[in-house]
N, C-alpha and C positions, 0 to 999 in steps of 0.2 A: 217173842211175844208182842202182841199188839193190843193196846187198850184203848177202848173209845173214851173220848172226853165227854160224851153225852151221857153214857150209861155206867162208865168205869168197867164194863165187862172185857175180860180177857179173851182174846181171839187169836188164831194162828199159833204159829211156833217160831221162836228165834228172831222175832221183829217186835219193837216196841215203838208204834208211831213212827216217827222219823229216825229213831235210834236202832242200831242193830247192836246186839250184845254178843261178844265173844263167848265162846264155850266155857271159859273158865271163870266167867263172872258168876258169883254164887246166886242160884236161882231165887233164893229168899229177898235178896236185896231188889230183885226185879219185880217180884209179885207181891211183896208186903205192902199192903194199902195204908197209906197215911190216913189218919181220921179227918174228918171233915167238920165244918162249922154248922151251927144251926141258926145263923142269922137270916131273918126273913125279910130284911129290907132290901131294896135293890143294890147298895152298896154297903159293904161291911165297915163297921166302927171298931176302932182298937179296943176299945174299954169292954166290948162285948164278944169279940170274934176270937175263936180258938186258933185259927190260922195266923191273924195279925199279932197275936200274943206271943208267937214263936219268935218273930223278927221286927215287928213293929210296922209301921206304915210305910211301905217302900215307895208307892206311886201316889202322885197327886190325882186330883180329879179329872185332868187331861191324859193321864197315863204316862206322865214323864216320870223317870226315875229321881227320886228325892233323897234316898239314903241307900248306899251300898256297903255301908260298914258292917251289917249283919248278913247271914245267909237269908235268901228270900224264899219263903213258904207261900206260895199262891194258893188261892182256894181250888179245890179239886172236884173231882166227879162225885165225892161223898158229900159235897156241901149243899146245903139248902138255899143259898143265895143265888142270884140270877146270873145268867151268862154275861150280863153286862157289867157285873160288878167290876170296880176299878182295880181289884187284886187278882185280875185274870189277864194281864197284858201279854205274857209270852204264849200262853196257850191260845189266844185270839190269832197270834202270828201263826202258830202250828196249824190251827183249823183252817185258816185261809190257803195256807200252803197244800192242803188235802185237795183243794178244788181249783185252784189257779195260782200261777205264777205272777199275774198281772194286778194283785190286789194292792192297796195302798202300801203295804209293808214290803212286798216284792219288787216295787219299781223304784226304791231308793238308791240302789246301786246297780252298777252294771260292770263287766269285765272290760279291761283295758290293758293294751300292751304299753309297758314302759321300757324305754331303751336301755337302762341299767338294771333294774330290778326284774324285768320280765313282766309276766301276766300279774295283774292286780285288780283291785276293786277301786272305783271312785263313786263319789255321790252324785246322782243324777237331778237332786233337787236340794235346797237349802234343808239342813236337818237341826233341830233344835237340841240344845243341851238336855239330856236326860232321855232323849227319844231313844226307842228300840230300833236298831238299824237291821240285824239279822241274828239268828241262832246258829251256833256251829254244830252241825249235824253230821252224823257218821256212824263209826262203830265204837261201843264203849270196851276197851281193851286193858288188860293188866299192865303194869308199868314194865314188867320184863318183856311182854310182847312189844310194847311201844318202843323200847331201845332197839329191838330187833328190826322193827318196820322202819324207825328212822333211819338206820344204816341202809336198809335196802332202798327206801326212796331217794336217799341222797344219791346212791350210786346210779339209780335209774333216771332220776329227775333232776338232779342238782339242787333239789330243796326237798323238804320233808313237810307233810300235812298232819301232823301229830300235835294236838293241843293239849296241854296238861294244866290242869286247875289244881292247885294245892290250897288247901284250907288250914289256916292255923288258929289256935286258940292259946293265949298267953305263951306264944313263942313255940308251942307244940304241934306238931303235924297231927291233924285230926281226920282228914280226909283227902284223897287223892283221886281224881277223875281224868282219865285219858281217853282222848277222842281221836279216832283215825278219820279225818276228813275225806280220805282217798277212797274209802269203802262206799259202796253204791247203797244209798238208803231209800230212793224214790224209783224203783224199777232200775232204769239204766241211768238216771240222773244223779250227779253228785252235787253236794251242797257247794255253791259258789263261795261261800264264807272262808272255804279252805285257801282261797287265793288272796285272802288279805295279808299283806305284807307287815313285817315288823318295823317299829320304830321305837326309838329309846324315849321319845317324846310323843306318845300317840294322840290320837283323837277319839279313840275308842276305849272302853274299859269292858272287861270280861267279867260278867257276874254269874255266879252259881244260883239257879232257881229251880226249887224243888215243887213238883205239882202233886203227882200220886204216890212216888215212892222216895226212897232216900238218894237215889242217884239223880243228880242235877242235870238240867239242859244247862248248857254254857251260853248265855245270851250277851250280846254285844251292844252296848248303849253308848251314845255320844257323851263324851266328858267335856265338850265344848260345843259352841256353834260351828257347824261346818257348813262352809260355802258350797254350792253346787259346783262340780267340777273338781273338788278337792280329793285326793287320793285318800283312801281309808287305811288305817293302821292300828294295830295294838302292840303292846310290849309282850314279846313272847315269855319274858320272864316277870310278868306282873305279880303273880301271886307268890313269888319267892322272895323271902326276906334277902336284903342286899347281901349280907355275909354268906348266903348260901347258893347265890347265882353260880351256876357252872358254864363257863364260855366255851364255845366250840372253837374250831379252827377256821370258821367261815367268816370273812370279813362282813361286817355291818355296813351298810350302805346308805343308812338314813341320814347321814350329815347334819344330825341335829347337834346343838351345843353341848348335849348330855350324852353323846354317843359312846357306848362301852367299846368301840372299836371292832369288837367281835360279837357274832351273833348268839345269844343265848342257846345252850344245848339242852338236850332232853335229860 
């Protein structure tokens, strides 16, 4: 299914903007529309906005992430507020991706070959703390399918492109989102975010951001100032409590002081 951010209209089949959906993902999770706000001002205010009341103010006036402790609910296609609302950061990235890869968002990182880790992404400009760098796009798949694809990709590529975001509330797992970045989402183009390498002390944080439905986009924000030329990384086990992290047999090459020695597994 594909949804227009301008009208909220559902179009096509099996494709939702830049995300694909596996056939076993329940259709109601894809099509159920989140309610919008009635804010008539240019930018929504927390006291009056139905969207901000769910998660609080997540971005400042410059679009920088200020709080990722709660899941983010951006304003959506049902909202009255303008497209320039500060609570529309990730969807502006997605809209710019529809027309060009050379927008301000899509020139922040480029693919680079690293002698030890292989291909990865590096910053092509200085990136501020809290700045959106990219969104991990691909196919939303069930966890069981993620395990199968991880094994297949490790055999074929020597690495896997499965990103799993687990959300917990009071120590209890409440949501699990699996994205296969190796699936084609823009015609024949794969998301380059799939090439971001792991680090046990990363400079990016993965944040679940919901827009029109309850299945989140997994957005990567800078958790520190990143100088141009620096390799980008996130912790593949970021969303997992320390006592629940499952390590694979693949050695970790991040060489940080907090290195776990082995890579996190699916």
